[in-house]
Steps between C-alpha positions, in 0.01 A plus 500: 500500500246764416147423385339735251131565561477663158602176333250308715223746404582465131491121531165517681353733237624274219354194672159667540499623138595148392214347704221722365472353147564146625224518762265665249563224245449223755181667624372529143574136416330372816217752463414370151412163654340625819297812412337689217717812548868403478611852401382647829676224691822563305480870595439420867781241500737752345405766754545261789847407370622829647481306827613153385356322804152635422545401136590144597202477735272629221630241254464223759139596574428525128648154442278354774183641341282252311530482123217622281277222371602386154237568238468239233279520193414133558388543862131448570 
């Protein structure tokens, strides 16, 4: 049985292109709660999705970051 490296490369390229918008969206959603610049985090998360392991580590570290304090108009 022969194994085609071209097919494997196409699958890998598709997987990476599929991960980029997903990682960017997850980074943006988490970044809205954790920082004041979620757009920059979405860009960095999308760029790191080229290497999915780095993207997952970035999202994990972002999830562990403390949330921004909630501002309430009734707080003293």
